[in-house]
KEKE-3310 file (N, C-alpha, C; in steps of 0.2 Angstrom, whole numbers, plus 5000, padded with zeros to 4 digits):
npx = (5092:5094:5102:5093:5084:5093:5096:5083:5081:5091:5087:5075:5080:5088:5078:5071:5081:5082:5069:5068:5078:5073:5062:5067:5074:5064:5058:5068:5068:5055:5056:5067:5066:5057:5039:5035:5026:5012:5008:4996:4994:5004:4999:4988:4993:5006:5019:5018:5027:5038:5048:5063:5067:5081:5086:5078:5072:5066:5061:5058:5048:5031:5015:4998:5000:5007:5023:5035:5044:5060:5065:5076:5077:5077:5070:5061:5056:5044:5048:5063:5077:5083:5082:5089:5080:5075:5064:5053:5041:5025:5020:5006:5001:5000:4999:5007:5023:5036:5043:5059:5076:5077:5063:5049:5040:5026:5027:5024:5030:5035:5038:5045:5053:5062:5065:5054:5044:5032:5026:5016:5011:5016:5022:5016)
npy = (5122:5128:5118:5108:5113:5115:5101:5097:5104:5100:5086:5088:5094:5083:5074:5080:5080:5067:5064:5072:5065:5052:5056:5062:5051:5043:5050:5051:5038:5036:5044:5040:5028:5022:5018:5002:4996:4986:4970:4971:4985:4988:4981:4989:5003:5003:5005:5001:4990:4983:4968:4959:4942:4937:4926:4911:4901:4887:4887:4876:4876:4874:4880:4878:4868:4874:4880:4890:4903:4909:4924:4933:4949:4961:4976:4987:5002:5014:5027:5034:5025:5008:4994:4981:4968:4956:4943:4932:4922:4914:4909:4908:4893:4893:4884:4886:4888:4887:4901:4907:4912:4926:4927:4938:4948:4956:4968:4976:4989:4996:5013:5020:5011:5001:4988:4981:4972:4965:4951:4951:4945:4934:4939:4936)
npz = (5285:5272:5266:5265:5255:5244:5242:5238:5227:5219:5217:5210:5198:5194:5191:5181:5171:5169:5164:5152:5145:5143:5135:5124:5119:5116:5106:5096:5093:5087:5076:5069:5063:5050:5048:5045:5030:5029:5021:5016:5015:5006:4995:4992:4992:4987:4975:4958:4948:4936:4936:4934:4936:4945:4952:4958:4970:4979:4996:5004:5012:5013:5011:5012:5003:4993:4987:4996:4989:4986:4980:4970:4963:4950:4951:4941:4942:4935:4938:4945:4950:4945:4956:4967:4974:4987:4991:5000:4997:4995:4980:4970:4962:4945:4935:4925:4917:4930:4940:4935:4932:4923:4921:4919:4930:4939:4952:4968:4978:4993:4993:5003:5008:5000:5002:5005:4996:4986:4976:4963:4951:4937:4921:4906)
capx = (5086:5097:5104:5087:5082:5098:5095:5077:5082:5096:5083:5071:5084:5090:5072:5069:5085:5080:5063:5070:5082:5068:5057:5072:5076:5058:5057:5073:5066:5050:5058:5073:5064:5050:5034:5034:5020:5010:5007:4989:4995:5008:4995:4984:4996:5013:5021:5018:5033:5040:5054:5066:5069:5088:5087:5072:5074:5061:5064:5057:5042:5025:5009:4992:5002:5011:5029:5037:5049:5065:5066:5080:5074:5079:5064:5062:5050:5044:5051:5068:5082:5081:5085:5088:5076:5074:5057:5051:5033:5021:5017:5000:5002:4995:4999:5011:5030:5038:5047:5066:5080:5074:5056:5046:5035:5024:5027:5022:5035:5035:5043:5049:5057:5062:5066:5048:5042:5027:5025:5008:5010:5020:5020:5017)
capy = (5123:5129:5112:5104:5117:5113:5094:5096:5107:5095:5080:5090:5095:5076:5071:5084:5078:5060:5064:5074:5060:5047:5059:5063:5045:5040:5054:5049:5031:5036:5048:5037:5022:5023:5013:4997:4995:4979:4967:4974:4992:4988:4980:4995:5009:5002:5007:4996:4990:4977:4966:4953:4937:4935:4920:4909:4894:4885:4887:4870:4877:4873:4883:4876:4864:4878:4881:4896:4904:4915:4927:4939:4952:4968:4980:4992:5006:5019:5033:5032:5020:5001:4991:4973:4966:4949:4941:4925:4922:4909:4911:4904:4889:4895:4879:4888:4887:4890:4906:4906:4917:4929:4928:4945:4948:4962:4968:4982:4990:5002:5018:5023:5006:4997:4981:4978:4971:4959:4949:4951:4939:4933:4943:4931)
capz = (5280:5266:5264:5263:5249:5239:5240:5235:5220:5215:5216:5205:5192:5191:5189:5175:5166:5167:5160:5146:5142:5140:5130:5118:5116:5112:5100:5091:5091:5083:5070:5066:5060:5046:5049:5039:5028:5029:5014:5013:5013:5000:4989:4991:4991:4984:4968:4954:4944:4932:4938:4931:4941:4944:4955:4961:4973:4984:5003:5007:5016:5009:5014:5008:4997:4988:4989:4997:4984:4988:4974:4970:4957:4949:4951:4937:4942:4930:4940:4949:4948:4946:4962:4968:4980:4989:4994:5001:4996:4991:4973:4968:4956:4939:4930:4919:4919:4936:4939:4934:4930:4917:4921:4920:4935:4941:4959:4971:4983:4998:4991:5008:5010:4994:5003:5006:4989:4985:4969:4961:4946:4931:4915:4900)
cpx = (5089:5099:5099:5084:5087:5097:5088:5077:5086:5092:5078:5075:5086:5084:5070:5074:5084:5074:5064:5074:5078:5064:5061:5073:5070:5056:5061:5071:5060:5052:5063:5071:5057:5046:5034:5027:5018:5009:5001:4990:5000:5004:4990:4987:5003:5013:5021:5024:5034:5046:5056:5069:5077:5089:5080:5074:5068:5065:5063:5051:5036:5019:5003:4995:5006:5018:5031:5043:5053:5067:5071:5078:5077:5072:5066:5056:5050:5048:5057:5073:5080:5085:5084:5085:5076:5067:5057:5044:5031:5018:5012:5002:4997:4995:5004:5018:5032:5043:5055:5069:5078:5067:5054:5040:5032:5024:5025:5027:5033:5040:5047:5054:5057:5064:5060:5044:5037:5027:5018:5007:5015:5018:5021:5018)
cpy = (5124:5122:5107:5107:5115:5106:5093:5099:5103:5089:5082:5091:5088:5073:5074:5081:5071:5060:5066:5069:5055:5050:5060:5056:5042:5044:5052:5042:5031:5039:5044:5031:5023:5017:5008:4996:4987:4976:4970:4981:4993:4986:4986:5001:5009:5005:5001:4996:4983:4975:4960:4949:4936:4928:4918:4902:4893:4885:4880:4870:4877:4876:4882:4872:4868:4880:4888:4897:4910:4917:4933:4942:4959:4972:4986:4997:5011:5025:5031:5027:5013:4999:4984:4972:4958:4948:4934:4925:4916:4912:4906:4900:4891:4889:4880:4886:4891:4896:4904:4912:4920:4930:4935:4944:4955:4962:4975:4983:4996:5007:5021:5017:5001:4990:4977:4978:4965:4957:4948:4945:4939:4937:4937:4935)
cpz = (5273:5263:5261:5256:5243:5237:5236:5227:5216:5213:5210:5198:5189:5188:5182:5169:5164:5162:5153:5142:5139:5135:5124:5115:5113:5106:5094:5088:5086:5076:5066:5062:5056:5048:5043:5037:5028:5022:5011:5011:5007:4994:4987:4989:4988:4977:4964:4949:4941:4935:4934:4936:4940:4947:4958:4964:4978:4991:5006:5011:5011:5014:5009:5002:4992:4991:4990:4992:4986:4981:4974:4963:4956:4947:4946:4937:4937:4932:4945:4946:4949:4953:4963:4974:4981:4992:4995:5001:4993:4985:4971:4962:4950:4934:4925:4921:4925:4935:4939:4932:4924:4916:4922:4925:4936:4949:4961:4977:4987:4995:4996:5011:5005:4996:5004:4999:4990:4978:4968:4956:4941:4925:4909:4894)
residu = (UNK:UNK:UNK:UNK:UNK:UNK:UNK:UNK:UNK:UNK:UNK:UNK:UNK:UNK:UNK:UNK:UNK:UNK:UNK:UNK:UNK:UNK:UNK:UNK:UNK:UNK:UNK:UNK:UNK:UNK:UNK:UNK:UNK:UNK:UNK:UNK:UNK:UNK:UNK:UNK:UNK:UNK:UNK:UNK:UNK:UNK:UNK:UNK:UNK:UNK:UNK:UNK:UNK:UNK:UNK:UNK:UNK:UNK:UNK:UNK:UNK:UNK:UNK:UNK:UNK:UNK:UNK:UNK:UNK:UNK:UNK:UNK:UNK:UNK:UNK:UNK:UNK:UNK:UNK:UNK:UNK:UNK:UNK:UNK:UNK:UNK:UNK:UNK:UNK:UNK:UNK:UNK:UNK:UNK:UNK:UNK:UNK:UNK:UNK:UNK:UNK:UNK:UNK:UNK:UNK:UNK:UNK:UNK:UNK:UNK:UNK:UNK:UNK:UNK:UNK:UNK:UNK:UNK:UNK:UNK:UNK:UNK:UNK:UNK)
# end
């Protein structure tokens, strides 16, 4: 009888340890990685900033006959330090001069993840 009780207690302790392990792993996974903002959330809640284009190249992909552009830029927020970001985005054709190194653009970025940047428009 004692042996059966010891085995049941051992099985319960093992099950509790496994459940606690998975609960802790799930909690670390949720807390360790910030939620990425969608493009719509960045457009609505992102931080507005000016940026200087460092490099601009077409990727070769066209969406609705508009080229996707890979941009490397230095973002210059009003608060905080400048940072370099890269985006691949379709930039609507405004009929003006295409973006090139030195162009000034307006962007919005996710303050929680500065790698998430969207280009709004060129500054003329």
